[in-house]
MDAnalysis code that builds the backbone (N, CA, C; Angstrom):
import MDAnalysis as mda
import numpy as np

u = mda.Universe.empty(360, n_residues=120, atom_resindex=np.repeat(np.arange(120), 3), trajectory=True)
u.add_TopologyAttr("name", ["N", "CA", "C"] * 120)
u.add_TopologyAttr("resid", np.arange(1, 121))
u.add_TopologyAttr("resname", ["UNK", "UNK", "UNK", "UNK", "UNK", "UNK", "UNK", "UNK", "UNK", "UNK", "UNK", "UNK", "UNK", "UNK", "UNK", "UNK", "UNK", "UNK", "UNK", "UNK", "UNK", "UNK", "UNK", "UNK", "UNK", "UNK", "UNK", "UNK", "UNK", "UNK", "UNK", "UNK", "UNK", "UNK", "UNK", "UNK", "UNK", "UNK", "UNK", "UNK", "UNK", "UNK", "UNK", "UNK", "UNK", "UNK", "UNK", "UNK", "UNK", "UNK", "UNK", "UNK", "UNK", "UNK", "UNK", "UNK", "UNK", "UNK", "UNK", "UNK", "UNK", "UNK", "UNK", "UNK", "UNK", "UNK", "UNK", "UNK", "UNK", "UNK", "UNK", "UNK", "UNK", "UNK", "UNK", "UNK", "UNK", "UNK", "UNK", "UNK", "UNK", "UNK", "UNK", "UNK", "UNK", "UNK", "UNK", "UNK", "UNK", "UNK", "UNK", "UNK", "UNK", "UNK", "UNK", "UNK", "UNK", "UNK", "UNK", "UNK", "UNK", "UNK", "UNK", "UNK", "UNK", "UNK", "UNK", "UNK", "UNK", "UNK", "UNK", "UNK", "UNK", "UNK", "UNK", "UNK", "UNK", "UNK", "UNK", "UNK"])
u.atoms.positions = np.array([
    [-6.474, 5.752, -3.931],
    [-6.781, 5.321, -5.321],
    [-5.903, 3.922, -5.552],
    [-6.494, 3.022, -5.995],
    [-6.180, 1.591, -5.715],
    [-6.618, 0.430, -5.201],
    [-7.158, 0.715, -4.002],
    [-7.880, -0.286, -2.995],
    [-9.122, 0.152, -2.916],
    [-9.544, 1.180, -2.494],
    [-10.927, 1.721, -2.003],
    [-11.592, 2.383, -3.122],
    [-11.157, 2.665, -4.075],
    [-11.796, 3.119, -5.168],
    [-10.528, 3.504, -6.276],
    [-11.125, 3.572, -7.550],
    [-10.131, 3.742, -8.685],
    [-9.203, 2.356, -8.833],
    [-8.303, 2.788, -9.998],
    [-7.435, 1.601, -9.914],
    [-5.881, 2.085, -9.864],
    [-5.307, 1.428, -9.647],
    [-3.887, 1.491, -9.203],
    [-2.970, 2.643, -10.028],
    [-3.237, 2.307, -11.356],
    [-2.475, 3.149, -12.784],
    [-3.189, 4.301, -12.686],
    [-4.186, 4.628, -12.024],
    [-4.677, 6.152, -12.102],
    [-3.934, 7.116, -10.886],
    [-3.396, 6.398, -9.994],
    [-2.583, 7.078, -8.587],
    [-1.602, 7.984, -9.457],
    [-0.757, 7.559, -10.450],
    [0.457, 8.544, -10.392],
    [-0.108, 9.725, -11.778],
    [-1.201, 9.761, -12.138],
    [-1.877, 10.547, -12.974],
    [-2.490, 11.833, -12.219],
    [-2.848, 11.663, -10.937],
    [-3.644, 12.479, -10.098],
    [-2.803, 13.748, -9.810],
    [-3.171, 14.693, -9.713],
    [-2.500, 16.020, -9.401],
    [-3.012, 16.592, -7.896],
    [-2.193, 16.953, -7.153],
    [-2.492, 17.659, -5.761],
    [-2.123, 19.019, -5.919],
    [-2.958, 19.909, -5.124],
    [-2.790, 21.182, -5.110],
    [-3.011, 21.307, -3.361],
    [-2.435, 22.557, -3.102],
    [-2.614, 23.034, -1.901],
    [-2.959, 24.460, -2.145],
    [-4.179, 24.829, -1.326],
    [-4.794, 25.966, -1.107],
    [-3.981, 27.056, -0.196],
    [-3.198, 26.391, 0.831],
    [-2.856, 27.013, 1.977],
    [-1.302, 26.253, 1.983],
    [-0.366, 27.353, 2.281],
    [1.289, 26.724, 2.607],
    [1.426, 26.218, 3.765],
    [0.883, 24.792, 3.524],
    [0.851, 23.774, 4.590],
    [1.201, 22.622, 4.390],
    [1.906, 22.032, 5.268],
    [2.654, 20.556, 4.761],
    [1.487, 19.551, 4.818],
    [1.940, 18.452, 3.997],
    [0.705, 17.171, 4.108],
    [1.624, 15.764, 4.525],
    [0.771, 15.488, 5.228],
    [1.233, 13.972, 5.812],
    [0.023, 12.962, 5.200],
    [0.403, 11.980, 4.497],
    [-0.276, 10.901, 4.156],
    [-0.298, 9.532, 4.976],
    [-1.713, 9.462, 5.429],
    [-1.633, 8.052, 5.920],
    [-2.715, 7.214, 5.210],
    [-2.333, 5.761, 5.793],
    [-3.324, 4.798, 5.868],
    [-3.367, 4.586, 4.146],
    [-2.024, 4.290, 3.515],
    [-2.350, 3.734, 1.815],
    [-1.861, 2.480, 1.681],
    [-1.962, 1.736, 0.574],
    [-1.557, 0.357, 0.683],
    [-2.567, -0.267, -0.093],
    [-2.774, -1.555, 0.040],
    [-3.541, -2.848, -0.297],
    [-3.502, -4.058, 0.504],
    [-4.709, -4.785, 0.773],
    [-4.714, -6.079, 1.084],
    [-3.719, -7.299, 0.167],
    [-3.265, -8.112, 0.791],
    [-2.402, -9.118, 0.153],
    [-2.471, -10.428, 0.988],
    [-2.648, -11.437, 0.768],
    [-2.453, -12.554, 1.524],
    [-1.067, -13.158, 1.002],
    [-0.331, -13.221, 2.091],
    [1.310, -13.590, 1.890],
    [1.173, -15.198, 0.788],
    [1.991, -15.166, 0.157],
    [2.115, -16.274, -0.934],
    [1.064, -16.655, -1.588],
    [0.273, -15.569, -2.041],
    [-1.102, -15.848, -2.962],
    [-0.554, -14.727, -3.797],
    [-0.515, -15.576, -5.280],
    [0.503, -15.219, -6.352],
    [-0.558, -15.095, -7.408],
    [-0.572, -14.007, -8.181],
    [-1.393, -13.841, -9.625],
    [-0.898, -12.461, -10.052],
    [-1.701, -11.826, -11.094],
    [-1.320, -11.074, -11.624],
    [-1.337, -9.573, -11.141],
    [-0.982, -8.639, -11.362],
    [-0.794, -7.072, -10.771],
    [-2.531, -6.654, -10.784],
    [-3.401, -7.368, -11.297],
    [-4.733, -6.658, -11.234],
    [-5.884, -7.417, -10.302],
    [-4.872, -8.550, -9.984],
    [-5.961, -9.613, -9.016],
    [-5.693, -9.242, -7.695],
    [-6.811, -8.862, -7.231],
    [-6.753, -8.499, -5.553],
    [-6.565, -9.260, -4.763],
    [-6.001, -9.285, -3.633],
    [-5.204, -9.935, -2.776],
    [-3.971, -10.731, -3.017],
    [-3.466, -10.642, -3.986],
    [-2.334, -11.212, -4.522],
    [-1.380, -10.318, -3.841],
    [0.076, -11.002, -3.793],
    [1.096, -10.241, -3.379],
    [1.558, -9.198, -4.534],
    [1.462, -9.478, -5.816],
    [1.585, -8.447, -6.877],
    [0.699, -7.797, -7.153],
    [-0.805, -7.663, -6.741],
    [-1.787, -6.496, -6.964],
    [-1.377, -5.694, -5.698],
    [-1.005, -6.037, -4.374],
    [-0.235, -5.119, -3.208],
    [0.938, -4.393, -3.857],
    [1.827, -5.049, -4.186],
    [3.054, -4.161, -4.596],
    [2.756, -3.406, -5.765],
    [1.991, -3.891, -6.646],
    [1.579, -2.846, -7.818],
    [1.030, -1.448, -6.876],
    [0.014, -1.670, -6.168],
    [-0.764, -0.542, -5.728],
    [0.382, 0.460, -4.942],
    [1.244, -0.104, -4.378],
    [2.511, 0.639, -3.542],
    [3.287, 1.257, -4.637],
    [3.794, 0.510, -5.664],
    [4.432, 1.048, -6.671],
    [3.598, 2.458, -7.097],
    [2.478, 2.164, -7.702],
    [1.691, 3.534, -8.359],
    [1.378, 4.556, -7.111],
    [1.160, 4.089, -5.989],
    [0.650, 5.322, -5.151],
    [1.949, 5.876, -4.794],
    [3.176, 5.547, -4.741],
    [4.644, 5.928, -4.321],
    [4.722, 6.949, -5.370],
    [4.843, 6.111, -6.678],
    [4.767, 7.310, -7.850],
    [4.091, 8.565, -7.817],
    [2.629, 8.599, -7.220],
    [1.803, 9.646, -7.026],
    [2.454, 10.728, -5.948],
    [2.903, 10.079, -4.688],
    [3.335, 10.676, -3.358],
    [4.878, 11.232, -4.177],
    [5.789, 11.047, -4.802],
    [6.702, 11.296, -5.382],
    [6.641, 13.006, -6.176],
    [5.284, 12.845, -6.589],
    [5.093, 14.152, -7.303],
    [4.483, 15.437, -6.358],
    [4.238, 15.139, -5.052],
    [3.318, 16.154, -4.005],
    [4.588, 16.865, -3.593],
    [4.769, 18.216, -4.265],
    [6.079, 18.823, -3.771],
    [5.728, 19.530, -2.046],
    [4.745, 19.246, -1.349],
    [4.675, 19.589, -0.074],
    [4.405, 18.604, 0.872],
    [4.607, 17.314, 0.333],
    [4.317, 16.135, 1.357],
    [5.526, 16.397, 2.000],
    [4.986, 16.099, 3.491],
    [6.254, 16.203, 4.469],
    [6.477, 14.372, 5.302],
    [5.505, 13.766, 4.831],
    [5.376, 12.519, 5.784],
    [4.317, 11.614, 5.396],
    [4.874, 10.167, 5.443],
    [3.761, 9.265, 5.039],
    [3.626, 8.197, 6.120],
    [2.434, 7.557, 6.044],
    [2.525, 6.321, 7.025],
    [1.573, 5.217, 6.273],
    [2.411, 4.160, 5.864],
    [1.781, 3.186, 4.910],
    [0.860, 2.343, 6.149],
    [-0.616, 1.863, 5.632],
    [-1.463, 0.846, 6.397],
    [-0.994, -0.151, 6.083],
    [-0.562, -0.882, 6.716],
    [0.117, -1.061, 7.837],
    [1.293, -2.112, 7.705],
    [1.910, -2.121, 9.193],
    [3.234, -3.038, 8.943],
    [2.982, -4.520, 8.840],
    [2.067, -4.693, 9.847],
    [1.788, -6.590, 9.986],
    [0.326, -6.537, 9.808],
    [-0.122, -7.495, 9.262],
    [-1.473, -8.151, 9.159],
    [-1.781, -8.216, 10.848],
    [-3.259, -8.074, 10.741],
    [-3.779, -8.566, 12.622],
    [-5.171, -8.854, 12.401],
    [-5.514, -9.430, 13.294],
    [-6.812, -10.198, 13.756],
    [-7.848, -8.737, 13.375],
    [-9.224, -9.159, 12.759],
    [-10.062, -8.204, 12.671],
    [-11.618, -9.168, 12.322],
    [-12.019, -9.177, 13.153],
    [-13.291, -10.374, 13.274],
    [-14.359, -9.750, 12.123],
    [-14.190, -8.411, 11.526],
    [-14.985, -7.970, 10.324],
    [-14.556, -8.250, 8.851],
    [-13.550, -9.023, 9.015],
    [-12.641, -9.721, 7.721],
    [-13.039, -11.318, 7.509],
    [-14.137, -11.484, 7.042],
    [-14.397, -13.098, 7.107],
    [-13.794, -13.888, 5.959],
    [-13.303, -12.959, 4.640],
    [-13.243, -13.697, 3.575],
    [-12.574, -15.012, 3.666],
    [-13.402, -16.083, 3.689],
    [-12.710, -17.689, 3.806],
    [-11.575, -17.821, 2.616],
    [-10.356, -18.358, 3.324],
    [-9.161, -18.662, 2.262],
    [-8.188, -17.452, 2.136],
    [-8.703, -16.235, 2.451],
    [-8.147, -15.078, 2.065],
    [-7.858, -13.853, 3.305],
    [-8.899, -13.388, 3.789],
    [-8.651, -12.779, 5.050],
    [-8.795, -13.823, 6.403],
    [-9.718, -14.558, 6.525],
    [-9.880, -15.437, 7.737],
    [-9.788, -14.713, 9.087],
    [-10.826, -13.656, 9.170],
    [-10.454, -12.831, 10.010],
    [-9.379, -12.288, 10.633],
    [-8.656, -11.480, 9.374],
    [-7.339, -10.876, 9.522],
    [-7.308, -9.910, 8.441],
    [-6.934, -8.522, 9.024],
    [-6.816, -7.531, 7.946],
    [-5.641, -7.749, 7.412],
    [-5.422, -8.125, 5.915],
    [-4.327, -8.439, 5.238],
    [-3.637, -7.139, 4.612],
    [-3.709, -6.018, 5.086],
    [-2.870, -4.919, 4.464],
    [-1.342, -4.801, 4.932],
    [-1.018, -5.634, 5.911],
    [-0.009, -5.483, 6.093],
    [1.444, -5.678, 5.180],
    [2.570, -5.143, 5.520],
    [3.648, -5.314, 4.583],
    [4.188, -6.595, 5.075],
    [3.895, -7.304, 6.167],
    [4.464, -8.514, 6.735],
    [3.066, -9.198, 7.152],
    [3.321, -10.610, 6.879],
    [2.066, -11.152, 7.463],
    [2.172, -11.185, 8.976],
    [1.094, -11.898, 9.511],
    [0.833, -12.048, 11.014],
    [1.832, -12.705, 11.751],
    [2.644, -13.795, 10.593],
    [3.398, -14.475, 11.237],
    [5.092, -13.876, 10.852],
    [4.950, -12.950, 10.305],
    [6.403, -12.004, 10.225],
    [7.008, -12.092, 8.914],
    [6.353, -12.933, 7.879],
    [6.860, -13.061, 6.405],
    [6.416, -11.649, 5.664],
    [7.655, -11.204, 5.085],
    [7.714, -10.039, 4.280],
    [6.988, -10.431, 2.677],
    [6.214, -9.578, 2.637],
    [5.551, -9.607, 1.335],
    [6.211, -8.717, 0.518],
    [5.657, -8.708, -0.997],
    [6.849, -8.244, -2.202],
    [6.597, -6.532, -1.918],
    [5.320, -6.183, -1.071],
    [5.194, -5.017, -1.111],
    [6.086, -4.130, 0.128],
    [6.600, -4.781, 1.054],
    [7.642, -4.597, 1.912],
    [8.961, -4.258, 1.287],
    [9.365, -4.847, 0.233],
    [10.755, -4.743, -0.788],
    [10.304, -3.139, -1.390],
    [9.053, -3.229, -1.908],
    [8.897, -1.800, -2.672],
    [8.902, -0.722, -1.868],
    [8.251, -0.991, -0.609],
    [8.558, 0.227, 0.483],
    [9.940, 0.587, 0.417],
    [10.686, -0.759, 0.803],
    [12.341, -0.624, 1.457],
    [12.808, 0.136, 0.204],
    [12.812, -0.163, -0.873],
    [13.433, 0.377, -2.026],
    [13.095, 1.808, -2.206],
    [11.748, 2.471, -1.750],
    [12.000, 3.598, -1.783],
    [12.549, 4.338, -0.589],
    [12.444, 4.004, 0.531],
    [13.235, 4.313, 1.510],
    [14.560, 4.410, 1.155],
    [14.941, 3.475, 0.846],
    [16.928, 3.540, 0.492],
    [16.859, 4.183, -0.424],
    [16.391, 4.803, -1.467],
    [16.368, 5.748, -2.625],
    [16.253, 7.232, -1.842],
    [15.561, 7.531, -0.796],
    [15.423, 8.868, -0.263],
    [16.797, 9.017, 0.704],
    [17.395, 7.756, 0.977],
    [18.633, 8.199, 2.088],
    [19.671, 8.452, 1.395],
    [19.618, 8.359, -0.088],
    [20.979, 8.293, -0.585],
    [21.315, 9.836, -1.501],
])
C-alpha cells in the first residue's frame, strides 16, 4: 500500500487477520526516491514521498500483533536496466534507503528511528 497500489495514508487503516496461529514476516515494502530530489509527500520519486510511505507503512506494521519480522526493500539503489525513466531512475532501481553512492535518504532516518524505538 503506497507504491504499487493505493495511497500511503491508507496503510494505517488496513487491518490484518491471521486464520492460523502463525508468525508473519513482511518483505519488500517501501517506495522509490531519487536522492536529493525534493517535493511534497505526495510527489512520487521525491525523498519526502518515500519517507511518507515508510512512515505510513510502519504505522500499519506496528498494528499487526503477529508480525515477527520485516525486510524493507532495499538498502541501496542498484542498477536495473528495466528502469529507464530519464532524470529519475536512469537505469537504477531507486527504492534504496541509501543512494547508489552511499548517501542516506530521508527514509533511512525514518527506519532508523523505528528501530531505535524498538530497542528502548
